[in-house]
C-alpha positions in Angstrom: 17.8 -23.9 -20.8 16.7 -22.6 -17.5 16.7 -25.1 -14.6 14.4 -24.3 -11.6 15.2 -26.2 -8.4 12.0 -25.9 -6.4 9.6 -27.4 -4.0 6.0 -27.8 -5.2 4.7 -26.9 -1.8 6.4 -23.5 -1.8 4.7 -20.4 -3.1 8.0 -18.7 -3.5 8.9 -21.5 -6.0 5.5 -21.1 -7.8 6.3 -17.4 -8.3 9.2 -18.3 -10.6 7.2 -21.0 -12.4 4.3 -18.5 -12.9 6.7 -15.9 -14.5 8.4 -18.4 -16.7 5.1 -19.9 -17.8 3.6 -16.5 -18.5 6.6 -15.3 -20.5 7.0 -18.6 -22.4 10.5 -19.2 -21.0 11.3 -23.0 -21.4 12.6 -24.6 -18.2 13.4 -27.8 -16.5 11.9 -28.3 -13.0 13.9 -30.3 -10.4 11.9 -31.1 -7.4 13.8 -30.4 -4.1 11.9 -31.3 -0.9 12.4 -28.9 2.0 10.6 -31.4 4.3 13.2 -34.1 3.4 16.0 -31.6 4.0 17.1 -31.9 0.3 18.2 -28.2 0.5 20.9 -29.2 3.0 22.8 -31.7 0.8 26.4 -30.9 -0.2 25.3 -30.7 -3.9 22.5 -28.3 -3.2 24.6 -26.1 -0.9 27.2 -25.9 -3.6 24.6 -24.1 -5.8 23.1 -22.0 -3.0 25.0 -21.8 0.3 21.8 -20.4 2.0 20.1 -23.8 1.4 16.9 -22.2 0.1 14.5 -22.8 -2.8 13.9 -21.6 -5.4 17.3 -21.6 -6.9 17.8 -21.4 -10.6 20.6 -22.4 -13.0 20.6 -20.0 -15.9 21.3 -21.2 -19.5 24.9 -20.0 -19.1 25.5 -22.0 -15.9 25.2 -19.2 -13.4 23.1 -19.6 -10.3 20.5 -17.2 -8.9 18.4 -17.5 -5.7 15.7 -15.6 -4.0 12.3 -15.7 -5.6 11.8 -12.0 -6.3 15.3 -11.5 -7.7 14.7 -14.5 -10.0 11.4 -13.0 -11.1 13.0 -9.6 -11.8 15.8 -11.3 -13.8 13.4 -13.4 -15.9 10.9 -10.6 -16.5 13.4 -7.8 -17.4 12.1 -5.9 -20.4 8.7 -7.6 -20.4 5.2 -6.2 -19.7 5.4 -7.7 -16.2 7.7 -4.9 -15.2 6.3 -1.3 -15.6 8.1 0.8 -18.0 7.3 4.0 -15.9 10.0 4.5 -13.3 7.6 5.4 -10.5 5.3 2.5 -11.2 8.3 0.2 -11.3 9.4 1.5 -7.9 5.9 0.9 -6.6 6.1 -2.6 -7.9 9.4 -3.0 -6.0 7.8 -1.5 -2.9 5.2 -4.4 -3.0 7.9 -7.0 -3.7 9.8 -5.9 -0.6 6.7 -5.7 1.5 5.6 -9.2 0.3 8.9 -10.7 1.6 9.1 -8.7 4.8 5.5 -8.4 6.0 3.3 -10.9 4.0 5.4 -14.1 3.4 6.6 -14.1 7.0 3.0 -14.4 8.3 0.8 -16.0 5.6 3.4 -18.5 4.4 4.8 -19.3 7.9 1.4 -20.0 9.4 0.3 -22.1 6.3 3.5 -24.1 6.6 3.0 -24.8 10.4 -0.7 -25.6 10.0 -0.9 -27.4 6.7 2.4 -29.2 6.5 3.6 -29.6 10.1 0.1 -30.3 11.3 0.3 -28.0 14.3 -2.9 -26.9 16.0 -3.7 -23.3 16.6 -2.6 -23.7 20.2 0.9 -24.8 19.1 1.4 -21.7 16.9 2.3 -18.2 17.7 -1.1 -16.6 18.2 0.2 -13.3 16.9 0.4 -14.8 13.4 -3.3 -14.9 12.9 -3.6 -11.2 13.9 -0.7 -10.1 11.9 -2.1 -12.0 8.9 -5.4 -10.3 9.2 -3.7 -6.9 9.2 -1.7 -7.9 6.1 -4.8 -9.1 4.3 -6.6 -5.9 5.4 -3.8 -3.7 3.8 -4.2 -5.6 0.6 -8.0 -5.4 0.6 -7.9 -1.7 1.2 -5.4 -1.2 -1.6 -7.4 -3.3 -4.1 -10.6 -1.6 -3.3 -9.9 1.0 -5.9 -7.9 -1.0 -8.5 -7.7 -4.3 -10.2 -3.9 -4.8 -9.9 -1.3 -3.7 -7.4 0.4 -1.0 -9.6 0.4 0.4 -13.0 -3.2 -0.7 -14.0 -2.0 -4.1 -15.2 -0.6 -7.3 -13.9 3.0 -7.0 -12.7 5.5 -9.0 -10.7 3.9 -7.4 -7.6 0.7 -9.3 -8.3 2.5 -12.6 -9.0 4.6 -12.3 -5.8 1.6 -11.5 -3.6 -0.8 -14.1 -5.2 1.5 -17.0 -4.7 0.8 -17.4 -0.9 -2.4 -15.4 -0.8 -4.2 -17.9 -2.9 -3.3 -20.6 -0.4 -4.0 -18.5 2.8 -6.9 -20.7 3.7 -4.4 -23.5 4.3 -3.1 -21.3 7.1 -6.5 -20.6 8.6 -7.3 -17.3 6.9 -10.7 -16.7 5.3 -10.3 -14.8 2.0 -14.1 -14.4 2.0 -13.5 -11.8 4.7 -11.5 -9.8 2.2 -13.7 -9.5 -0.9 -11.4 -7.3 -2.9 -8.4 -9.7 -2.3 -10.6 -12.7 -3.2 -11.7 -11.1 -6.4 -8.1 -10.1 -7.2 -6.9 -13.7 -6.6 -9.5 -15.0 -9.0 -8.5 -12.4 -11.6 -4.8 -13.1 -11.3 -5.3 -16.9 -11.4 -7.4 -16.5 -14.6 -4.8 -14.2 -16.1 -1.9 -16.6 -15.3 -4.0 -19.6 -16.5 -3.7 -21.4 -13.2 -6.3 -23.5 -11.5 -8.3 -21.8 -8.8 -7.5 -23.0 -5.3 -10.9 -22.7 -3.7 
C-alpha cells in the first residue's frame, strides 16, 4: 500500500491526497509536522535527504518526493493526464509554473501570515504584488475555459487549486478574481472536497 508522509497544513501534501482519493488509490497517511521540525529527523532524512513533504513510500518500498512528481506517477495512464501530447505538455507547463511562480508567492505568504503570525509589515511587500499578478494570469486564462488544459480536469488544476483555494489565508481576495473563484468552486466540487470559503 502507498504511504504518504505529509503535513496537513501543506497544499503540496494535499495535492497528493487529492489525486489518490480521486483515483481510488488506497494509502496510509503519516502526519509529519514541518513546524515541529519532524522533516529534520534522521529517520525522515533517510527517506528524503531534502527533508521535505510530501514524501511517499510506494508499495514496493521505493521512495518518491516532490508533489508534482508524485502526482504524475500516481496518475499515469489516468484521465487526469491528457492523452494528447500537446495538451499533456500544456499540463506540464502549468505544473512547472505552479512550483516556480505560484507556490513561491501564494504558499509562502500564507505560511508567514497564517502559521507564523507575521503582520504585513514583517513580510516582503513584493509578495502581495507578485501574488496579485499570479492570480491575474490565472484569471485571464480561465476567462475562456473551465479547466487549465484539455477541456477537462487534469493534474494542472489539482496542482494549482491546492494553494489557490487557501489564498485568503495569505491575504489575497479571490473575489477580485471571479474566474479563479468560480474555477476553485468547480474543482472543489469535482474532487469532492469541502469549500474553504
